[in-house]
Residue, then its C-alpha position, 0 to 999 in steps of 0.5 A: x229234635x228236627x230230623x230229616x232224612x233224605x234218599x239219593x239211590x243209584x242203579x248198578x246195571x252190570x250187578x242188578x243192585x241198587x245203592x241208596x245213599x241215605x243222609x239222616x240230620x238231625x237239627x235242634x231249635x234253641x232250647x227254651x232255656x240253658x241248661x245249667x253247666x257243671x264244669x271243671x277245667x283242667x289245663x296242663x302246666x307242664x314245663x313243656x307249655x312254658x311261654x306263649x303256649x301256657x299264656x294262650x291257654x290262660x287267655x283261652x280259659x279266662x275267655x271260657x270262664x267268662x262265658x258262664x254265669x252265677x248258675x254254673x258250677x266251675x272247678x279249676x284243676x291244673x296239673x304237672x306232676x303235681x295236681x292242685x286245685x285253684x278255684x272252687x268248685x263255687x259258682x262260676x260267677x266269682x270273679x276270682x276264678x279268672x284271677x286264679x289262672x293269671x297265677x298259673x306258672x309252668x311246672x314239671x312233668x305230666x301227670x294227666x291221670x291225676x289231673x282228669x281224676x281230681x276234675x272228674x270228683x269235682x264235677x261228680x260231687x254236684x251233678x246237675x240236670x244239664x251238663x256236667x263235664x271234665x275239659x282236659x287240656x294238655x300239650x304232651x304225653x301222659x308220663x306220671x299217674x295212670x299212663x295205660x291208654x287203656x286204662x285212661x279210656x276205660x275211666x273216661x267211659x265209667x265217668x259217662x256212665x255216672x253222667x261225667x263227661x269228658x272233653x279233650x284239647x290237644x295242642x302242638x306236636x307232642x301229644x297223643x291224639x289217639x288217646x285224647x280222641x278216644x277218651x272224648x269218644x268214650x267220655x261222650x264229649x268233644x275232642x279239639x286239635x290246636x295246632x297254633x296257640x294263636x287259634x287256641x281262644x277261638x277253640x276254646x270257645x268252641x266247646x263253651x258255645x256248645x254247652x251254652x246252646x246245648x239242645x239234647x244230649x244222648x242221641x243214637x239213631x238206630x236203623x232197621x232194616x226192612x228190606x229182604x234184599x239188602x246185602x250190606x250196609x256201608x257206614x261212611x263215619x266212624x261213630x260208636x256203633x253196634x249191631x244187633x242179632x236182628x240186624x239194627x244199628x245203633x249209631x251214638x251221635x252224643x250231643x246235639x247242639x242247636x248250632x251245629x246239626x248231626x248228620x249220619x250217612x250210610x250207603x244200603x246195597x240191594x240185590x235182586x230187587x223184586x218189588x219195584x217202585x217206591x218201597x220201604x227200606x229201612x226205618x229211622x229210630x232217634x232217641x235223645x234226652x232233650x233240653x225243655x222249658x221244664x227240665x230234661x225229656x227223653x224223646x223218640x222220633x221214628x221215620x220210614x226210609x223209602x227208596x224208589x227201586x225202579x232200574x234208574x238212577x234217583x240223584x239227590x245232589x245234597x246227599x251225593x255231596x254230603x257223602x262224597x264229603x265224608x268219603x273225603x274224611x276218610x281218605x285223610x285217614x287212609x293217606x295218614x295211614x300210607x304215610x306212617x308206613x313211609x309211602x307218602x307218594x301214595x298217600x299224596x295221591x290218595x288226597x288228590x283222588x278225594x279232592x277230584x271227587x269233590x270237584x263236580x260240586x264246587x259252589x258250596x264254600x265248605x267245598x271249595x275249601x276242602x278241595x283247596x286243602x286237600x290239593x295243598x296237602x296233597x302237594x306237600x306229601x308229593x314233596x315229602x313233608x310230612x310231621x307229626x303236626x300233619x297227622x294230628x291236622x288230618x286225624x281231627x279234620x276228618x273227624x270235625x267233617x264227620x261230626x259237622x263241626x263246620x265252625x271249627x273246620x274253618x278255624x283250624x284250616x291250613x288255607x290262610x296259613x301253613x304252620x311248620x313243626x318247630 
């Protein structure tokens, strides 16, 4: 792990409060060896996938398979109302894996739980000292087998406790994004949204490319408050978080990839600081199971958080820009809540306000694209254009920003293309 802790402080004169912006970034070098991958691909082949969606999904899955090798383990299980394993579990290097996908045809209804359970069974049967994962792909709602979202999320959480993680990929307008996102979160994997069939292969590739450069698993950040006058802590992203009785916060960030650092943003509110000057306000503890040349090694790093409390601003531009980006992601969440309540004008204004807060930082290409996207989506809402695709787009994009999935944001961006719900 390569941690970096940056601080940006502001003094609020009227309230005698110091606002301490904290940005924790955790990167990683390319691991000295690639950890083995034990994966079950579980694509939906129900009737709604018929035509271009299923063909695009098959091509994407084949590209996924091509990035594995003979040292990896693979199973492919397809589902509609029936569940069928069409390959493996076996070495991923066998050419029959790709051939099995070419023969998949659309079927009936959606027994999502049956497909996931069979995939979990295959992965659980031969755990490796690396990644053990079920990758579920669907375009519809679970309407056969176990259909209760809380039960499905609990199953994913239970599998994660037994070292089998879950990633979910949702396509189109009709799947339940809340369910797939929460299954992925509870299951310790990734959630991906595919809006258009022609981006499917690229987004499938995000999942496998991450596994190939996996640097650490089970990354957690624990923040211990060290200043007696901290009046509150604001967490800017929605990660699984636990708060202990002693005032420490533990945030679960999941897997760490060499190509994609993890970031965590917080704001401390300190009232009536009596000790001025450089002061320790917190301590950060990072914990993860890192991939080394010899195998998996548990690593712990502890770092102090020091802020200058001298009744003046000490602004760090990188911290400020990143925290504003996290705030813009939350604005998408707020805007969609307004839209769901039928108040499209307030939703539009919420996105426009978020865009305006980003405008002081246009030199960063990621911020410039975010500004353009927020403006365009605000205009659509002002025109009372809103659909299930819009909700899924904003939901996926806000989480991608929080999780620092920059390549995925570019691939899913509507800036060069504005699809409409069929």
